[in-house]
Structure formats: structure tokens, C-alpha cells
C-alpha positions as CSV (number, residue, x, y, z in Angstrom):
1,M,56.3,96.4,38.0
2,G,58.6,94.0,39.8
3,K,58.6,92.2,43.1
4,Y,60.4,95.0,44.9
5,F,60.6,98.0,42.5
6,G,57.4,99.8,41.7
7,T,56.9,102.8,39.4
8,D,59.1,104.9,41.6
9,G,61.7,102.7,43.2
10,F,61.8,100.2,46.0
11,R,59.6,101.6,48.7
12,G,58.2,100.4,52.0
13,E,58.2,100.6,55.8
14,A,61.8,101.1,57.0
15,N,63.4,97.8,58.2
16,V,60.1,96.0,57.6
17,T,59.4,96.0,53.8
18,L,62.7,97.6,52.9
19,T,65.5,96.6,55.2
20,V,69.1,97.6,55.7
21,H,70.1,94.2,54.3
22,H,68.3,95.0,51.1
23,A,70.2,98.3,50.9
24,F,73.6,96.7,51.4
25,K,72.9,94.1,48.7
26,I,71.6,96.7,46.2
27,G,74.8,98.7,46.8
28,L,76.9,95.6,46.4
29,F,75.2,94.7,43.1
30,L,75.2,98.2,41.6
31,G,78.9,98.7,42.3
32,W,79.7,95.5,40.4
33,Y,77.1,96.0,37.7
34,F,78.5,99.4,36.6
35,G,82.1,98.5,37.2
36,G,84.8,96.9,35.1
37,Q,84.3,93.4,36.6
38,N,81.0,93.1,34.9
39,P,81.8,91.4,31.5
40,A,78.8,93.0,29.9
41,N,80.4,96.5,30.3
42,D,82.7,97.8,27.5
43,V,85.2,99.2,29.9
44,A,88.6,98.3,31.3
45,E,88.6,95.6,34.0
46,D,90.0,98.0,36.5
47,Y,87.2,100.6,35.8
48,R,85.7,101.9,39.0
49,A,82.0,102.7,38.9
50,R,81.1,106.3,39.8
51,I,77.8,106.6,41.6
52,V,76.2,109.8,43.1
53,M,73.8,109.5,46.0
54,G,71.5,111.8,47.9
55,K,68.9,111.4,50.7
56,D,66.0,113.1,52.3
57,T,65.6,114.0,56.0
58,R,64.1,110.8,57.4
59,R,66.0,109.3,60.3
60,S,66.2,106.0,58.4
61,S,67.8,107.7,55.4
62,Y,71.1,107.9,57.2
63,M,71.0,104.2,57.9
64,Y,70.3,103.3,54.3
65,E,73.0,105.7,53.1
66,D,75.6,103.9,55.2
67,A,74.4,100.5,54.1
68,L,74.4,101.4,50.4
69,C,77.8,103.0,50.7
70,A,79.2,99.8,52.4
71,G,77.9,97.7,49.6
72,L,79.0,100.0,46.8
73,V,82.6,100.4,48.0
74,A,82.8,96.7,48.9
75,S,82.3,95.9,45.2
76,G,84.7,98.6,44.1
77,A,82.6,101.6,43.3
78,D,83.3,105.2,44.3
79,V,80.3,106.9,45.9
80,Y,79.8,110.7,45.8
81,L,77.5,111.9,48.5
82,L,75.2,114.9,48.0
83,H,73.9,114.5,51.5
84,V,70.4,115.9,52.1
85,T,69.1,116.9,48.8
86,T,66.2,116.5,46.3
87,T,65.5,113.7,43.9
88,P,65.7,116.0,40.8
89,S,69.1,117.3,42.0
90,V,70.4,113.7,41.9
91,S,69.1,113.4,38.4
92,Y,70.7,116.7,37.4
93,V,74.1,115.8,38.8
94,A,74.1,112.3,37.4
95,R,73.5,113.5,33.9
96,S,75.7,116.6,34.0
97,E,78.7,115.1,35.7
98,D,79.1,111.8,33.9
99,F,78.0,109.4,36.6
100,D,77.2,105.8,35.9
101,C,74.2,105.8,38.2
102,G,72.3,108.0,40.7
103,I,70.7,106.8,43.9
104,M,68.1,108.8,46.0
105,I,67.1,107.5,49.4
106,T,63.5,108.7,49.9
107,A,59.9,107.6,50.2
108,S,58.8,110.9,48.6
109,H,55.4,111.9,49.9
110,N,55.0,108.9,52.2
111,P,55.1,109.2,56.0
112,Y,58.5,109.2,57.7
113,T,58.1,105.6,58.8
114,D,58.6,104.6,55.2
115,N,61.6,104.9,53.0
116,G,62.7,104.0,49.5
117,I,65.6,103.7,47.0
118,K,65.2,105.4,43.7
119,L,67.7,104.7,40.9
120,V,68.5,106.9,37.9
121,N,70.7,106.2,34.9
122,S,73.6,108.2,33.5
123,N,71.1,110.5,31.7
124,G,69.3,111.3,34.9
125,E,66.3,109.3,33.8
126,K,64.6,106.6,35.9
127,I,66.7,103.5,35.5
128,E,65.8,100.9,32.9
129,E,63.6,98.0,34.1
130,R,66.2,95.5,32.9
131,V,68.5,96.9,35.6
132,T,65.9,96.7,38.4
133,D,65.0,93.2,37.2
134,D,68.6,92.1,37.6
135,V,68.7,93.8,41.1
136,E,65.6,91.9,42.1
137,R,67.0,88.6,40.9
138,F,70.2,89.3,42.9
139,L,68.2,90.1,46.0
140,D,66.5,86.7,45.6
141,G,69.7,84.8,44.9
142,K,68.7,84.1,41.3
143,F,71.0,86.3,39.3
144,A,73.8,84.9,37.1
145,P,75.7,86.9,34.5
146,A,75.4,85.6,31.0
147,G,77.7,82.6,30.5
148,W,78.4,82.1,34.2
149,G,75.9,79.2,34.7
150,E,73.0,79.0,37.0
151,G,72.7,81.1,40.2
152,P,72.9,81.7,43.0
153,W,75.8,84.0,42.3
154,E,77.6,86.4,44.7
155,V,79.4,89.6,43.9
156,P,83.1,89.3,44.3
157,L,84.4,91.6,47.1
158,A,87.0,94.2,46.2
159,T,90.3,94.0,48.1
160,C,93.3,96.3,48.7
161,E,93.4,99.3,46.4
162,N,90.3,98.1,44.6
163,I,88.0,98.9,47.5
164,G,86.0,101.9,46.6
165,R,85.9,105.4,48.2
166,V,83.2,107.6,49.8
167,I,83.6,111.2,48.6
168,D,81.9,114.3,49.8
169,H,80.1,115.9,46.8
170,A,78.1,118.7,48.3
171,A,79.4,120.9,45.5
172,G,77.2,119.0,43.1
173,R,74.1,120.0,45.1
174,N,75.3,123.7,45.0
175,R,75.7,123.5,41.2
176,Y,72.1,122.3,41.0
177,I,70.9,125.3,43.0
178,G,72.9,127.6,40.7
179,Y,71.3,125.9,37.7
180,L,67.8,126.5,39.0
181,I,68.5,130.1,39.7
182,S,69.9,130.6,36.2
183,L,66.6,129.3,34.6
184,S,64.6,132.3,35.8
185,T,64.3,135.0,33.2
186,C,62.9,137.6,35.6
187,S,63.3,138.9,39.1
188,F,60.8,138.0,41.8
189,K,61.3,141.3,43.6
190,D,58.3,142.7,45.4
191,Y,56.6,139.3,45.4
192,R,55.7,137.8,48.8
193,V,56.1,134.0,48.5
194,G,55.2,131.3,50.9
195,L,57.1,128.1,50.9
196,D,56.2,124.8,52.7
197,C,59.3,122.6,52.8
198,S,57.5,119.6,54.3
199,N,60.4,119.2,56.7
200,G,62.0,117.5,53.8
201,A,64.8,117.9,51.2
202,T,64.1,121.5,50.4
203,W,64.4,122.7,54.0
204,Q,67.5,124.7,53.2
205,M,67.4,125.0,49.4
206,A,64.0,126.5,48.7
207,K,64.5,129.7,50.7
208,S,68.0,130.3,49.4
209,I,66.8,130.0,45.8
210,F,63.8,132.3,46.1
211,D,65.8,134.8,48.2
212,A,68.4,134.8,45.4
213,L,65.7,135.5,42.9
214,G,64.5,138.5,44.9
215,A,61.4,137.3,46.5
216,Q,60.3,138.1,50.1
217,T,60.0,134.6,51.5
218,F,57.8,133.2,54.3
219,V,58.9,129.6,55.1
220,I,57.2,126.9,57.1
221,N,58.0,123.3,58.0
222,N,61.8,123.8,57.5
223,T,62.9,122.3,60.8
224,P,63.4,118.5,60.1
225,D,64.1,116.3,63.1
226,G,64.1,112.9,61.2
227,L,60.5,112.1,62.4
228,N,58.5,114.9,60.9
229,C,59.0,114.6,57.2
230,N,55.6,115.1,55.5
231,R,53.9,114.9,58.9
232,G,50.9,117.2,58.6
233,C,52.7,119.4,56.1
234,G,53.8,119.8,52.5
235,S,52.0,119.0,49.3
236,T,49.9,116.2,50.9
237,H,48.7,118.5,53.8
238,I,48.6,121.9,52.1
239,E,46.1,123.5,54.6
240,G,49.1,124.9,56.5
241,L,50.4,126.8,53.4
242,Q,46.8,128.0,52.7
243,R,46.7,129.6,56.2
244,L,50.2,131.1,55.8
245,V,49.2,132.8,52.5
246,K,45.9,134.2,53.8
247,E,47.1,135.3,57.2
248,N,50.2,137.1,55.7
249,H,48.5,138.4,52.6
250,L,51.0,136.7,50.3
251,D,51.0,136.8,46.6
252,I,51.5,133.1,46.1
253,G,52.6,129.9,47.9
254,F,54.3,126.6,47.0
255,A,54.3,123.3,48.8
256,F,56.8,120.5,48.2
257,D,56.9,116.9,49.3
258,G,59.7,115.0,51.1
259,D,62.0,114.7,48.1
260,A,60.7,117.7,46.2
261,D,59.8,116.0,43.0
262,R,56.3,117.4,43.6
263,C,54.9,120.9,43.8
264,L,51.5,122.3,44.4
265,A,50.6,126.0,44.5
266,V,48.3,128.2,46.5
267,D,47.0,131.4,44.9
268,E,46.7,134.8,46.6
269,N,43.2,133.9,47.9
270,G,44.4,130.7,49.5
271,K,43.0,128.4,46.9
272,V,44.9,125.2,46.0
273,V,46.2,125.1,42.5
274,N,47.0,121.5,41.6
275,G,49.2,119.9,39.0
276,D,46.5,119.9,36.3
277,E,46.0,123.6,36.7
278,I,49.8,124.2,36.8
279,M,50.2,122.4,33.5
280,Y,47.3,124.5,32.0
281,V,48.9,127.8,33.2
282,C,52.4,126.9,31.9
283,A,51.2,125.3,28.6
284,K,49.1,128.4,27.9
285,Y,52.0,130.7,28.6
286,M,54.2,128.6,26.3
287,K,51.6,128.7,23.5
288,N,51.2,132.5,23.8
289,R,55.0,132.9,23.7
290,G,55.4,130.6,20.7
291,T,57.6,128.0,22.6
292,L,55.1,125.2,22.7
293,G,55.0,124.6,19.0
294,E,53.2,121.3,18.0
295,S,53.9,119.9,21.5
296,K,51.1,118.3,23.4
297,V,50.5,118.3,27.1
298,V,51.2,114.7,28.4
299,T,48.9,113.7,31.3
300,T,48.1,110.6,33.1
301,V,44.7,108.9,33.4
302,M,44.2,110.6,36.8
303,S,44.1,114.1,35.3
304,N,40.8,115.9,35.6
305,F,38.6,116.1,32.5
306,G,38.3,119.8,33.3
307,L,41.9,120.1,32.2
308,Y,41.1,118.6,28.8
309,K,38.1,120.9,28.3
310,A,40.3,123.9,29.0
311,L,43.1,122.7,26.7
312,D,40.5,122.0,24.0
313,A,39.4,125.7,24.3
314,L,43.0,126.8,23.7
315,G,43.6,124.4,20.8
316,I,46.3,122.5,22.7
317,G,46.5,118.8,22.2
318,Y,47.1,116.2,25.0
319,E,48.1,112.6,25.6
320,K,47.2,110.2,28.4
321,T,49.6,107.7,30.0
322,K,49.5,105.3,32.9
323,V,50.0,106.8,36.3
324,G,53.6,107.7,37.1
325,D,55.8,110.5,35.9
326,K,58.1,107.7,34.5
327,Y,55.4,107.0,31.9
328,V,54.8,110.7,31.3
329,Y,58.5,111.3,30.6
330,E,58.7,108.2,28.3
331,N,55.9,109.6,26.2
332,M,57.4,113.1,26.1
333,V,60.7,111.7,24.8
334,Q,59.1,109.4,22.3
335,N,56.9,112.1,20.8
336,G,58.9,115.2,21.4
337,H,56.5,116.9,23.8
338,M,57.8,119.6,26.1
339,I,55.5,119.6,29.2
340,G,53.7,116.9,31.1
341,G,52.9,115.7,34.5
342,E,50.4,114.6,37.1
343,Q,47.6,116.1,39.1
344,V,49.5,115.5,42.3
345,G,52.3,117.9,41.3
346,H,54.9,115.9,39.3
347,I,55.5,118.4,36.5
348,I,58.2,117.8,33.9
349,F,59.7,120.6,31.8
350,R,61.7,118.5,29.3
351,K,63.8,121.3,28.1
352,H,65.3,121.6,31.7
353,A,64.8,118.3,33.5
354,T,64.3,114.6,33.1
355,T,62.0,114.1,36.0
356,G,59.4,116.0,38.0
357,D,61.1,118.8,39.9
358,G,59.1,120.8,42.5
359,L,61.5,123.7,42.7
360,L,61.7,124.1,39.0
361,T,57.9,123.9,38.8
362,A,57.7,126.8,41.3
363,I,60.1,128.9,39.3
364,Q,58.2,128.3,36.1
365,V,54.9,129.2,37.7
366,M,56.5,132.4,39.1
367,K,57.7,133.2,35.6
368,C,54.1,133.0,34.3
369,V,52.9,135.3,37.1
370,V,55.6,137.9,36.9
371,E,56.0,138.2,33.1
372,Q,52.2,138.3,32.5
373,K,51.7,140.7,35.4
374,A,48.8,138.6,36.6
375,T,47.8,136.9,39.8
376,L,47.7,133.1,39.9
377,S,43.9,133.2,40.4
378,E,43.6,135.2,37.2
379,L,45.8,132.7,35.3
380,T,43.6,129.8,36.4
381,Q,40.1,131.4,36.0
382,D,39.4,129.7,32.7
383,I,40.0,126.2,33.9
384,T,37.3,124.4,35.9
385,I,38.4,121.4,37.9
386,Y,35.4,119.1,38.3
387,P,34.7,117.5,41.7
388,Q,36.8,114.4,42.2
389,V,36.5,111.7,44.9
390,L,39.5,109.5,45.5
391,K,39.6,106.8,48.1
392,N,42.4,104.3,48.9
393,V,41.3,100.7,49.7
394,V,43.5,97.9,51.1
395,V,42.4,94.6,49.5
396,T,43.4,91.0,49.8
397,D,45.1,91.0,46.4
398,K,45.3,94.0,44.0
399,E,45.3,92.1,40.7
400,E,42.7,89.5,41.8
401,T,40.4,92.3,42.9
402,L,40.7,94.1,39.6
403,A,39.9,90.9,37.7
404,D,37.0,89.9,40.0
405,P,33.6,89.7,38.0
406,T,31.6,91.3,40.9
407,V,34.1,94.2,41.1
408,K,34.0,94.7,37.3
409,A,30.2,94.8,37.4
410,A,30.3,97.4,40.1
411,V,32.7,99.6,38.0
412,A,30.4,99.2,35.0
413,A,27.4,100.2,37.0
414,A,29.2,103.3,38.3
415,E,30.2,104.3,34.8
416,E,26.7,103.8,33.5
417,A,25.2,105.9,36.3
418,L,27.5,108.9,35.5
419,G,27.2,108.6,31.8
420,E,28.8,111.6,29.9
421,Q,28.7,113.7,33.1
422,G,31.7,112.1,34.7
423,R,34.1,109.2,34.7
424,V,35.4,106.5,37.0
425,L,38.8,104.8,37.5
426,L,39.9,101.8,39.5
427,R,43.6,101.1,39.5
428,A,46.4,99.5,41.6
429,S,48.8,101.8,43.3
430,G,52.4,101.5,42.0
431,T,53.9,102.4,45.4
432,E,51.5,101.1,48.0
433,P,49.5,97.9,48.6
434,V,46.2,99.6,47.8
435,L,43.7,100.2,45.0
436,R,42.9,103.8,44.1
437,V,39.1,104.3,43.6
438,M,38.3,107.5,41.8
439,A,35.3,109.2,40.2
440,E,34.8,112.6,38.7
441,A,31.4,114.3,38.1
442,M,29.8,117.7,37.6
443,D,28.1,117.0,40.9
444,G,30.3,116.0,43.8
445,A,27.6,113.8,45.3
446,D,27.4,111.8,42.2
447,A,31.2,111.2,42.3
448,E,30.9,110.1,45.9
449,A,28.1,107.7,45.1
450,A,30.1,106.2,42.2
451,V,33.2,105.6,44.4
452,D,31.0,104.0,47.1
453,R,29.4,101.7,44.6
454,M,32.8,100.4,43.5
455,I,33.9,99.8,47.1
456,D,30.7,98.0,47.8
457,G,31.5,95.7,44.9
458,M,34.8,94.8,46.6
459,K,33.1,94.1,49.8
460,E,30.5,91.9,48.1
461,A,33.4,90.0,46.4
462,G,35.1,89.4,49.7
463,K,38.2,91.4,48.6
464,F,37.9,94.4,50.9
465,V,40.2,94.6,53.9
466,R,40.0,98.2,55.1
467,M,40.1,101.9,54.0
468,K,43.5,103.4,54.0
């Protein structure tokens, strides 16, 4: 994890942590980096980088789009704008239309006051760390291409006909929508489906996709105003979708986050079905249909041990990675696994996508329901999610706190108290300046006590600032 780029891009409060100046310089660098003027590229000197870009509905996203475009074209790149769209659509277009790089302007599930810049490579995968390392050095005035001597080094500005262009590419977004529709092997006719668009990137796309597949759709939070993305809605505030499903007697509901790389579900009874349960439902379906093969389910350390017990009962193996769908995907590619994800709703179906895709996840869950002629509650009845307590704590320094002997002792004491009836986890967030303090236990009160014990250790060590 770098100075600016975490596990999921450069993210922070708009014009405080991530400023418009950062965006311009990132654009300026990327336009040069992927273009013919970079001596490291095996292309003609007059090669013009092709970069595709999308954004979510935050007011600041338009500002960053303009700043990135200015930097990109100033260094000679052509920018293709998808406009308001989802993160996975940028990945899809980047890999399917031969772009050098994809950029998504979003802070995902964070509040509208935040924003971020996510980068993907030409394969639609999260961009290599060596690239973000170079971007960071450029932002700090320390980057120098090999053989060019010591920095600071500035990107040469394009002139005359070498200045890049900004090109409308809404057609790419429409092709992505068509691709998703084509992946369904069945009609959703006669199913009443609730959709919470989080006033984010799916506000137009989700309904059109589910309508095209035959569902009767009930949509909420699809009126973005620039200031309401994720505000009391979507996958981080799923109670609104629960009410919608129960009050309208719907068959199922899906909630997305601001950029739609996440999806959580609600069953016909209004119960939340999280990412662990979605992976269980889909992996079991794949095993029963003979499409899972020897593939394991790739999870992160945050997945509930109830998932592992349920997978054990099915004879399905699993792997654990660090938190972040980036690490999940890397494991899937390295080991040939077909499904993986996170409890929060980043689910990757490697046959169809290179990143978590909320809309794709919803379609896959619907396929499990429709083809098995079962309700979502029936499909999840054999997995028990154990009580989990998760608290976010702002500390003086994340790494110092994790290494502090008093904090380590508190973690060990919490582990000993739970024994084999639960587990604890203390880790640094990759996207926020906080520590995640988590415990699972058969008894929720025991999990709460374990979390409080670890937080008390931070207070005793003088590292605690406040709860977030």
C-alpha cells in the first residue's frame, strides 16, 4: 500500500485528501506513461495513448473528470468518456476494446464528501503496483524515467496536433449493459425484484437490465443529486431495501453501492443475504451443475467461519486472502479458481469479469433462484452466519498501534477468551485511516466483549483517538 493509493485506488475527502491538482497531475502522467513519448513503451513515438474513463454520481466526480481529462490530453492522450457508469463497466470496456488504461472516478461505498481514482490495466484488472508507485513518485516530484538522471522531472506538454482529444464513448457503456443481459440463461418473468441503486452509478442501468430480463422491478434511491450517493441507502444502509421487499411482498431484492462493484441481497422475508451467503449459494449451484470442478472458493480473512463450515459440509474447498477484492482476484488467477469475494458484497465470477460486479452478482443469484425454482431463503437455509461484531477505530497511527505490545496482549487475551468458539481480527483499513476491530462467536455477547477488550487495549496504550 502506497502513500496515496490503497487497495482500491487513491481515495479521500474531495479537495482535502484528494485534490483537483492531484487529478490533473495523475492524468498528465498517465497520458505520457502509456504514450509513445515514454521510452519504456515498445510503440512508435507518435503513438497516442487510449484511455477510457467513467465516473459515479458525486458532485465532485465532474470536477475530477475535467481535471483528469485536462491532464491526459495535455500529455497527448485520447480520452474516451463513458460518463456516469459503474466500475466494472470500465474494466469491461478497457479489456474488450483494447484500451491502454481505464480510470474510474468514485469513492465506492464512502459518503458523497469523499471521492477517489481507481485505475485498471488493459486487461481490466486493477493496475499493477509498479504503475501506482510511479504515479506517486511523480506526484511528489521524485519520478525520473530510467536513464534520464535524477528528478524532479516534468511531463512534456503536447503541442499542435499532438494534443489529445476527449471523445464521447457512451456506446461502450451500452455494450456493457448488453453483455450483462446476454449472460442470463433464463428469463426473470413473474419475479418481483427490488433494486436499491444507492443514488449511484446504477441509477439508470439496473432497472433497464432487469426489465430487459423480464422482471417486474421496484426501484428505490435512483434520483441522484450529487450529494446523496450512499446517503442512508444502498448496500451500506440496506434497511430501506428490506422495507421495500416486505411491504411490497417482493420475491427478492438487491442493493448496490455507489460504483456498483458490491451487491448484497434481501430474501423474500426481508432478511439480508451477505457476500458470504451469496458465494455459498452460487458455489453450491456451480458444484451441482458440474461447473465448479476442482475450483475452490476464494475468501478474505473477514469471511465468517459459518461459511467455511457450510462449504466443508458440501465438500467444497476454500482459500483465504488479505482483505481486498484485488487479492481475491490475484489468488483466483494464480490458482485457477472460478468464484471468490468478500462478505461486504464484492463477488468475482472469473469466467465473466475481472473485478467485483454488483449487477453481474445480482444476475447470477437470480439464475440460482430461477433455475432451481427455490426462494433465496431456501437456498441459504443450510448456512449459519455466526454473530460478528465489527467496530472502526481512529487511532494515532495504524501500524504503530498494531505493533504496540499492550494492544497485542489485548488481542491475545480476546482470542484466549473465545477459544474454539470464535475468532478475532484486528487489521488496518486499506481505504480509510482506521483500524477494523472484529470478533465472531457463537454468542453475540462474547463477540462484543472481545471487541471491547481489544479497544480497551488501544486506550491503555494511548493510541485510541475516537470511534468512527
